Backbone as JSON Lines, residues from 0, in Angstrom:
{"i":0,"aa":"M","n":[-31.71,55.9,106.07],"ca":[-33.03,56.51,106.0],"c":[-33.99,55.9,107.03]}
{"i":1,"aa":"I","n":[-33.8,54.62,107.36],"ca":[-34.67,53.98,108.32],"c":[-34.53,54.62,109.7]}
{"i":2,"aa":"G","n":[-33.33,55.14,109.99],"ca":[-33.12,55.82,111.26],"c":[-34.04,57.02,111.43]}
{"i":3,"aa":"W","n":[-34.27,57.74,110.35],"ca":[-35.17,58.89,110.41],"c":[-36.62,58.45,110.6]}
{"i":4,"aa":"F","n":[-36.98,57.32,110.03],"ca":[-38.32,56.78,110.27],"c":[-38.47,56.44,111.75]}
{"i":5,"aa":"Y","n":[-37.47,55.75,112.31],"ca":[-37.53,55.41,113.74],"c":[-37.59,56.66,114.59]}
{"i":6,"aa":"L","n":[-36.84,57.68,114.21],"ca":[-36.85,58.92,114.98],"c":[-38.2,59.62,114.89]}
{"i":7,"aa":"A","n":[-38.8,59.63,113.71],"ca":[-40.13,60.23,113.56],"c":[-41.15,59.48,114.42]}
{"i":8,"aa":"M","n":[-41.03,58.17,114.47],"ca":[-41.94,57.38,115.32],"c":[-41.71,57.71,116.8]}
{"i":9,"aa":"A","n":[-40.45,57.89,117.18],"ca":[-40.14,58.25,118.57],"c":[-40.79,59.58,118.93]}
{"i":10,"aa":"V","n":[-40.71,60.54,118.02],"ca":[-41.33,61.85,118.27],"c":[-42.84,61.7,118.41]}
{"i":11,"aa":"C","n":[-43.46,60.94,117.52],"ca":[-44.92,60.75,117.58],"c":[-45.35,60.11,118.9]}
{"i":12,"aa":"F","n":[-44.61,59.09,119.33],"ca":[-44.97,58.43,120.59],"c":[-44.68,59.34,121.79]}
{"i":13,"aa":"E","n":[-43.67,60.18,121.71],"ca":[-43.38,61.12,122.79],"c":[-44.5,62.15,122.91]}
{"i":14,"aa":"V","n":[-44.99,62.64,121.79],"ca":[-46.09,63.6,121.8],"c":[-47.36,62.94,122.34]}
{"i":15,"aa":"A","n":[-47.62,61.71,121.92],"ca":[-48.78,60.97,122.44],"c":[-48.66,60.76,123.94]}
{"i":16,"aa":"A","n":[-47.45,60.44,124.42],"ca":[-47.24,60.22,125.84],"c":[-47.47,61.51,126.64]}
{"i":17,"aa":"A","n":[-46.92,62.61,126.16],"ca":[-47.11,63.88,126.86],"c":[-48.58,64.28,126.89]}
{"i":18,"aa":"T","n":[-49.28,64.02,125.8],"ca":[-50.72,64.33,125.74],"c":[-51.49,63.46,126.74]}
{"i":19,"aa":"C","n":[-51.16,62.19,126.8],"ca":[-51.82,61.29,127.76],"c":[-51.52,61.71,129.19]}
{"i":20,"aa":"L","n":[-50.3,62.18,129.44],"ca":[-49.95,62.64,130.78],"c":[-50.85,63.81,131.2]}
{"i":21,"aa":"K","n":[-51.12,64.7,130.27],"ca":[-52.03,65.82,130.57],"c":[-53.44,65.3,130.83]}
{"i":22,"aa":"F","n":[-53.9,64.37,130.01],"ca":[-55.23,63.79,130.21],"c":[-55.32,63.0,131.51]}
{"i":23,"aa":"A","n":[-54.2,62.44,131.97],"ca":[-54.2,61.63,133.19],"c":[-54.52,62.48,134.43]}
{"i":24,"aa":"N","n":[-54.2,63.75,134.37],"ca":[-54.54,64.67,135.46],"c":[-53.88,64.25,136.78]}
{"i":25,"aa":"G","n":[-52.67,63.77,136.7],"ca":[-51.95,63.38,137.91],"c":[-51.53,61.93,137.89]}
{"i":26,"aa":"I","n":[-51.11,61.45,139.05],"ca":[-50.63,60.08,139.2],"c":[-51.65,59.28,139.99]}
{"i":27,"aa":"P","n":[-52.19,58.22,139.39],"ca":[-53.15,57.39,140.12],"c":[-52.55,56.87,141.43]}
{"i":28,"aa":"G","n":[-53.34,56.94,142.48],"ca":[-52.86,56.52,143.8],"c":[-52.29,57.66,144.61]}
{"i":29,"aa":"L","n":[-51.86,58.73,143.92],"ca":[-51.33,59.9,144.62],"c":[-52.25,61.11,144.49]}
{"i":30,"aa":"D","n":[-52.91,61.22,143.35],"ca":[-53.79,62.36,143.08],"c":[-55.22,61.84,142.94]}
{"i":31,"aa":"K","n":[-56.16,62.44,143.68],"ca":[-57.52,61.89,143.72],"c":[-58.25,61.99,142.39]}
{"i":32,"aa":"D","n":[-57.94,62.94,141.54],"ca":[-58.63,63.08,140.26],"c":[-57.88,62.43,139.1]}
{"i":33,"aa":"A","n":[-56.81,61.71,139.4],"ca":[-56.0,61.11,138.34],"c":[-56.78,60.01,137.62]}
{"i":34,"aa":"Q","n":[-56.52,59.92,136.32],"ca":[-57.18,58.93,135.47],"c":[-56.19,57.82,135.15]}
{"i":35,"aa":"P","n":[-56.5,56.56,135.52],"ca":[-55.53,55.48,135.33],"c":[-55.26,55.12,133.86]}
{"i":36,"aa":"L","n":[-56.27,55.13,133.01],"ca":[-56.06,54.72,131.62],"c":[-55.1,55.64,130.87]}
{"i":37,"aa":"P","n":[-55.32,56.96,130.88],"ca":[-54.34,57.82,130.2],"c":[-52.94,57.71,130.81]}
{"i":38,"aa":"F","n":[-52.87,57.49,132.12],"ca":[-51.56,57.35,132.76],"c":[-50.87,56.08,132.28]}
{"i":39,"aa":"A","n":[-51.62,54.97,132.19],"ca":[-51.05,53.71,131.69],"c":[-50.61,53.86,130.24]}
{"i":40,"aa":"L","n":[-51.42,54.53,129.42],"ca":[-51.04,54.75,128.02],"c":[-49.78,55.61,127.93]}
{"i":41,"aa":"M","n":[-49.66,56.58,128.81],"ca":[-48.47,57.43,128.83],"c":[-47.22,56.57,129.04]}
{"i":42,"aa":"L","n":[-47.29,55.64,129.99],"ca":[-46.14,54.77,130.26],"c":[-45.79,53.92,129.03]}
{"i":43,"aa":"V","n":[-46.8,53.34,128.41],"ca":[-46.58,52.51,127.21],"c":[-45.99,53.35,126.08]}
{"i":44,"aa":"F","n":[-46.53,54.56,125.89],"ca":[-46.05,55.42,124.8],"c":[-44.62,55.89,125.04]}
{"i":45,"aa":"Y","n":[-44.26,56.22,126.29],"ca":[-42.88,56.63,126.55],"c":[-41.9,55.47,126.35]}
{"i":46,"aa":"I","n":[-42.27,54.28,126.79],"ca":[-41.4,53.12,126.56],"c":[-41.22,52.89,125.06]}
{"i":47,"aa":"T","n":[-42.31,52.96,124.32],"ca":[-42.25,52.77,122.86],"c":[-41.39,53.86,122.22]}
{"i":48,"aa":"C","n":[-41.56,55.08,122.69],"ca":[-40.76,56.21,122.19],"c":[-39.28,55.92,122.33]}
{"i":49,"aa":"F","n":[-38.86,55.47,123.51],"ca":[-37.44,55.25,123.74],"c":[-36.92,54.02,122.99]}
{"i":50,"aa":"L","n":[-37.77,53.05,122.74],"ca":[-37.36,51.92,121.91],"c":[-37.07,52.38,120.48]}
{"i":51,"aa":"F","n":[-37.97,53.21,119.93],"ca":[-37.72,53.75,118.59],"c":[-36.49,54.66,118.59]}
{"i":52,"aa":"M","n":[-36.32,55.43,119.65],"ca":[-35.16,56.31,119.71],"c":[-33.86,55.5,119.73]}
{"i":53,"aa":"A","n":[-33.86,54.41,120.49],"ca":[-32.67,53.56,120.55],"c":[-32.33,53.0,119.17]}
{"i":54,"aa":"K","n":[-33.35,52.59,118.42],"ca":[-33.1,52.07,117.06],"c":[-32.55,53.16,116.15]}
{"i":55,"aa":"S","n":[-33.04,54.38,116.29],"ca":[-32.57,55.46,115.43],"c":[-31.12,55.82,115.72]}
{"i":56,"aa":"M","n":[-30.65,55.54,116.94],"ca":[-29.26,55.85,117.3],"c":[-28.25,55.0,116.53]}
{"i":57,"aa":"E","n":[-28.73,53.94,115.91],"ca":[-27.82,53.1,115.14],"c":[-27.29,53.82,113.9]}
{"i":58,"aa":"T","n":[-28.04,54.81,113.4],"ca":[-27.63,55.48,112.16],"c":[-27.58,57.0,112.26]}
{"i":59,"aa":"I","n":[-28.06,57.57,113.33],"ca":[-28.08,59.04,113.47],"c":[-27.24,59.42,114.68]}
{"i":60,"aa":"Q","n":[-26.43,60.44,114.52],"ca":[-25.6,60.93,115.63],"c":[-26.46,61.36,116.81]}
{"i":61,"aa":"L","n":[-25.97,61.12,118.01],"ca":[-26.73,61.41,119.22],"c":[-27.16,62.88,119.32]}
{"i":62,"aa":"G","n":[-26.24,63.8,119.05],"ca":[-26.58,65.22,119.15],"c":[-27.66,65.64,118.17]}
{"i":63,"aa":"V","n":[-27.57,65.13,116.96],"ca":[-28.56,65.43,115.93],"c":[-29.89,64.81,116.31]}
{"i":64,"aa":"L","n":[-29.83,63.55,116.72],"ca":[-31.04,62.84,117.12],"c":[-31.76,63.58,118.24]}
{"i":65,"aa":"Y","n":[-31.02,63.94,119.28],"ca":[-31.65,64.58,120.43],"c":[-32.18,65.96,120.09]}
{"i":66,"aa":"A","n":[-31.45,66.71,119.27],"ca":[-31.93,68.03,118.86],"c":[-33.24,67.91,118.09]}
{"i":67,"aa":"F","n":[-33.3,66.96,117.19],"ca":[-34.51,66.75,116.4],"c":[-35.66,66.28,117.29]}
{"i":68,"aa":"W","n":[-35.4,65.29,118.13],"ca":[-36.44,64.73,119.0],"c":[-37.0,65.79,119.95]}
{"i":69,"aa":"A","n":[-36.11,66.5,120.62],"ca":[-36.55,67.5,121.58],"c":[-37.24,68.68,120.88]}
{"i":70,"aa":"G","n":[-36.66,69.12,119.78],"ca":[-37.24,70.26,119.06],"c":[-38.59,69.96,118.47]}
{"i":71,"aa":"M","n":[-38.68,68.85,117.74],"ca":[-39.96,68.49,117.12],"c":[-40.99,68.14,118.18]}
{"i":72,"aa":"G","n":[-40.55,67.47,119.24],"ca":[-41.48,67.15,120.33],"c":[-42.04,68.42,120.96]}
{"i":73,"aa":"T","n":[-41.19,69.39,121.2],"ca":[-41.63,70.66,121.79],"c":[-42.63,71.37,120.88]}
{"i":74,"aa":"I","n":[-42.31,71.43,119.61],"ca":[-43.2,72.1,118.65],"c":[-44.55,71.4,118.58]}
{"i":75,"aa":"L","n":[-44.54,70.08,118.44],"ca":[-45.8,69.35,118.31],"c":[-46.62,69.37,119.59]}
{"i":76,"aa":"V","n":[-45.97,69.27,120.74],"ca":[-46.7,69.34,122.01],"c":[-47.32,70.74,122.18]}
{"i":77,"aa":"A","n":[-46.62,71.77,121.75],"ca":[-47.19,73.12,121.83],"c":[-48.43,73.23,120.95]}
{"i":78,"aa":"I","n":[-48.39,72.65,119.77],"ca":[-49.55,72.68,118.87],"c":[-50.71,71.88,119.45]}
{"i":79,"aa":"V","n":[-50.41,70.69,119.98],"ca":[-51.46,69.89,120.63],"c":[-52.07,70.66,121.8]}
{"i":80,"aa":"G","n":[-51.22,71.33,122.56],"ca":[-51.7,72.11,123.7],"c":[-52.69,73.18,123.29]}
{"i":81,"aa":"V","n":[-52.43,73.84,122.18],"ca":[-53.33,74.88,121.7],"c":[-54.67,74.29,121.28]}
{"i":82,"aa":"Y","n":[-54.62,73.19,120.53],"ca":[-55.85,72.62,119.98],"c":[-56.65,71.79,120.97]}
{"i":83,"aa":"L","n":[-56.0,71.05,121.85],"ca":[-56.74,70.19,122.77],"c":[-56.99,70.8,124.14]}
{"i":84,"aa":"F","n":[-56.07,71.65,124.59],"ca":[-56.14,72.15,125.96],"c":[-56.26,73.68,126.04]}
{"i":85,"aa":"Q","n":[-56.48,74.32,124.92],"ca":[-56.64,75.77,124.84],"c":[-55.47,76.53,125.47]}
{"i":86,"aa":"D","n":[-54.25,75.97,125.31],"ca":[-53.06,76.7,125.74],"c":[-52.93,77.97,124.9]}
{"i":87,"aa":"T","n":[-52.32,78.97,125.47],"ca":[-52.14,80.22,124.73],"c":[-50.91,80.13,123.83]}
{"i":88,"aa":"M","n":[-50.9,80.93,122.77],"ca":[-49.77,80.96,121.84],"c":[-49.47,82.41,121.48]}
{"i":89,"aa":"P","n":[-48.93,83.17,122.45],"ca":[-48.56,84.55,122.13],"c":[-47.36,84.6,121.2]}
{"i":90,"aa":"V","n":[-47.1,85.77,120.7],"ca":[-46.03,85.97,119.73],"c":[-44.68,85.46,120.25]}
{"i":91,"aa":"I","n":[-44.39,85.67,121.52],"ca":[-43.1,85.25,122.05],"c":[-42.92,83.73,121.95]}
{"i":92,"aa":"K","n":[-44.0,82.97,122.14],"ca":[-43.92,81.51,121.99],"c":[-43.72,81.13,120.53]}
{"i":93,"aa":"I","n":[-44.37,81.82,119.65],"ca":[-44.22,81.55,118.21],"c":[-42.78,81.82,117.78]}
{"i":94,"aa":"V","n":[-42.2,82.92,118.26],"ca":[-40.8,83.24,117.96],"c":[-39.89,82.15,118.52]}
{"i":95,"aa":"G","n":[-40.16,81.71,119.74],"ca":[-39.36,80.64,120.34],"c":[-39.41,79.36,119.53]}
{"i":96,"aa":"I","n":[-40.6,78.99,119.06],"ca":[-40.74,77.8,118.22],"c":[-39.97,77.98,116.91]}
{"i":97,"aa":"G","n":[-40.02,79.18,116.36],"ca":[-39.24,79.46,115.15],"c":[-37.74,79.3,115.4]}
{"i":98,"aa":"L","n":[-37.28,79.72,116.57],"ca":[-35.86,79.55,116.9],"c":[-35.5,78.07,117.07]}
{"i":99,"aa":"I","n":[-36.42,77.29,117.63],"ca":[-36.18,75.85,117.75],"c":[-36.03,75.23,116.37]}
{"i":100,"aa":"I","n":[-36.94,75.57,115.47],"ca":[-36.87,75.05,114.1],"c":[-35.54,75.43,113.45]}
{"i":101,"aa":"T","n":[-35.12,76.69,113.63],"ca":[-33.85,77.16,113.07],"c":[-32.69,76.37,113.66]}
{"i":102,"aa":"G","n":[-32.71,76.17,114.97],"ca":[-31.63,75.43,115.63],"c":[-31.54,73.99,115.16]}
{"i":103,"aa":"V","n":[-32.68,73.32,115.04],"ca":[-32.68,71.93,114.56],"c":[-32.15,71.87,113.13]}
{"i":104,"aa":"A","n":[-32.56,72.82,112.3],"ca":[-32.06,72.85,110.92],"c":[-30.55,73.05,110.89]}
{"i":105,"aa":"M","n":[-30.03,73.93,111.74],"ca":[-28.59,74.18,111.77],"c":[-27.82,72.94,112.22]}
{"i":106,"aa":"V","n":[-28.34,72.25,113.24],"ca":[-27.68,71.02,113.7],"c":[-27.65,69.99,112.58]}
{"i":107,"aa":"N","n":[-28.75,69.86,111.86],"ca":[-28.83,68.89,110.77],"c":[-27.89,69.26,109.61]}
{"i":108,"aa":"L","n":[-27.66,70.53,109.39],"ca":[-26.75,70.94,108.32],"c":[-25.31,70.52,108.61]}
{"i":109,"aa":"G","n":[-25.01,70.26,109.88],"ca":[-23.67,69.85,110.26],"c":[-23.37,68.39,109.96]}
{"i":110,"aa":"G","n":[-24.36,67.64,109.47],"ca":[-24.17,66.22,109.17],"c":[-24.93,65.36,110.16]}
{"i":111,"aa":"T","n":[-25.43,64.23,109.68],"ca":[-26.3,63.42,110.52],"c":[-25.92,61.96,110.61]}
{"i":112,"aa":"K","n":[-24.93,61.51,109.88],"ca":[-24.61,60.08,109.86],"c":[-23.48,59.75,110.83]}
{"i":113,"aa":"N","n":[-23.63,58.62,111.5],"ca":[-22.56,58.12,112.35],"c":[-21.44,57.59,111.47]}
{"i":114,"aa":"V","n":[-20.21,57.88,111.83],"ca":[-19.07,57.34,111.1],"c":[-18.74,55.95,111.63]}
{"i":115,"aa":"D","n":[-18.81,55.79,112.95],"ca":[-18.5,54.52,113.59],"c":[-19.69,54.12,114.44]}
{"i":116,"aa":"H","n":[-20.25,52.96,114.18],"ca":[-21.45,52.53,114.9],"c":[-21.15,51.83,116.21]}
{"i":117,"aa":"T","n":[-19.89,51.62,116.52],"ca":[-19.57,50.92,117.76],"c":[-19.47,51.9,118.9]}
{"i":118,"aa":"P","n":[-20.11,51.58,120.04],"ca":[-20.02,52.48,121.18],"c":[-18.6,52.49,121.76]}
{"i":119,"aa":"P","n":[-18.23,53.56,122.43],"ca":[-16.88,53.62,123.0],"c":[-16.72,52.56,124.09]}
{"i":120,"aa":"V","n":[-15.5,52.06,124.23],"ca":[-15.2,51.07,125.25],"c":[-14.87,51.8,126.54]}
{"i":121,"aa":"V","n":[-15.53,51.37,127.61],"ca":[-15.27,51.98,128.91],"c":[-14.35,51.05,129.69]}
{"i":122,"aa":"E","n":[-13.21,51.58,130.08],"ca":[-12.24,50.79,130.83],"c":[-12.73,50.62,132.27]}
{"i":123,"aa":"Q","n":[-12.66,49.41,132.77],"ca":[-13.02,49.15,134.17],"c":[-11.76,49.01,134.98]}
{"i":124,"aa":"G","n":[-11.84,49.48,136.2],"ca":[-10.67,49.21,137.0],"c":[-10.26,50.31,137.81]}
């Protein structure tokens, strides 16, 4: 169950990072209107996101983890976009989000626990 907590935290930090990236308005030093603070926060949030994601991989299968992370991240970023940045949400986008939710649910129905927690051995030579 702790793996799902870590994964939820990874999603939250990914959404925060994507939001900060939008607020940053570019890359400081390359874009004249770029904002350094939101850009710095974006970097911190993405690093934190991947740390939580790495912890969740200890108990959740990679395919399930990635489907959930990408799907929930997409849905939440779309909602943030509507409320903070006045992004549009036509019917086709709503249908697409519904399909993402359906896909994530289907992946989760296939099982979510790792059977073997040891990574595969890669032969050198």
